[in-house]
N, C-alpha and C positions, 0 to 999 in steps of 0.2 A: 294081520300085518295090520288089521280091520281097524285095532287096539291101540295104536300104535300111533301119538300123538305127530301131528304135522311139525315134519326136522327140517322148512328152510324157514328162515326170520321173514316177520314180517316186512311187508315196508314201506321203506324211510315215511314218517309223516303220517301213522296211521293214528288214528285218538286212541285213547283207553276206552275199552268199554264201561259201562255201567252201572252195576246191581245194587238191586235197592233189598235187602232182604226180608223187610218189613217193608209194604207198601203205606199201610196205613197203620202209623207211626203209634205211640205209645204215648211219644212228651207232645204234648199240645202246643209246644211249643215250633214245633218243624212247619205247621199250619198255616200259613201266613194271610193274615185277616185283608180280605178283599174290600167289604163293604161292612157293615153288620149284617151276622148270622153269616157271615160268606167267609169261605175260605178255601185259599188251593195251597197243593203241596206239591212242589214241583220235585218233577224224575229226571227229562232229560230238557235242556237250555238250550239249544244248537243254532248259536249266535252266527253260522255262516252257510247251513243254508233256509233259517231263517220260520224256526218252528217250534213250538215245547210241546214235553208228555208232561202230564199235570191229572191231579187226583180232583177235583173242585168237589166240597164239601156245603151245603147249602141245611143249614135250621132251623128254618123259616118256610111256610104255605104263602102263596102265591106267585106275582113277576116278582122274577128276577129282573133277566134283562128282554131287549128287543137288541141284535143286532144280526147285523148282515155280514159273510163270508166272502173273501175272493180266492179265497180258497181249500182246496177238499178239508173237511172235520172228523174224524172216527171216534166214536165213542163206545165203551160198554160199561153198562149200570152195576156197580157191585154192590150197592142199599139202594132202597127206594125207590122210587118212581119219579118221571117227569113226562109231560110232554109243550108241544109247541101249539100256540094260539090258533097257527095259519094251518096244522095236519090234523088229520083224525085219529092218530097209531099216540100210546104211548108208550114208553118207554121205561119196561122194569125192571128189577131185578135181572139179572143176566144178559142182559138185550142188547145186541150189539148196532149201532144206525153211525150210519155214511148220510155225511150233509156235501151234497157238490156245492162246486163252486158258484156264485152267482143268490145260495140261499138269501135270504132275510127271516126271522123268525120271534119270536118272543115263549122264552124259555117259563113257564110255568108248572111250580109245586105243591101237589094236590094240599089239601089241609089235613090229610089222615097220615100225611106224611112225617114222622117228626125229625128224619135225617134221611139225604140223596146224596150221594158217594157217587158219581160219576169218573173213571179215567178218560183224559180225552187228549186228542193226540192231531192238535191243530196248527195248521200251515200258513203263514203271510199275518194276518192280523185278523180281531175280531173289532168290527167298525159297528160302535154302537148308535141307533137313529131313531129318530121318534116313527111317527107311526107311519108317516108320508114321506119318509127313507132320507129326512135331515140329522145330517152328521153331532152328535151330541156327546163323540170322544171315542176313543179309539185304544187297544192294547194290541204289544207283540211282544216279540221275543225280548225286545228293552227294555220294554214299561218294563213286562212279568221282573224280570230282573232289578231291573233297580228297583221291583216294590221288597223286593224278596232279600237284596242288601237294606232296605234301610231296617224292616223285622230283624233280623238275623244280630243286627248290629244292635238294636235299641233292646230285644230280650234276651241281651244275654249271650246267646249262639255261636256272635260273631260275622260281620260282612263277608269272609270269606267263607263263610260255612254252604253258600251257594256256590263255590266254586265245584266241583264235585259233582255237580251235576249239569255244567256246562260242557260244552261240547261246541 
């Protein structure tokens, strides 16, 4: 019986799972441009619970952004490395990083890293700030969804392409 599938129906209203066979896509159109030499690839955009899971790909060195997290963030480095100006550790290929709520930090990609790809699970928002904490912008699951729809419509995949990642 251990190999027998579950025999009862799933509860009514259960969302479909998301299975992404190839996380790092061959089709460059799947990467959504965020700024010059920075893209993200959505994996899950949960509009009910207010979080998103994506790959962040950076192909430039230097300061990427300074931001605050009002909720937890989890990250796994798949390629390259990065660090925060505010800490003395370095996230390298294979590293897992937990960022607690309340963290404000400045993400830097080192000069010797041609490409950084990190899987991030971000809850709530990323609040972009200047060095003194004044807000300069923000991102949440809804702004990420808008960016995806606009990009996929423009690149020929169609705005609805992103729907497969929305829960």
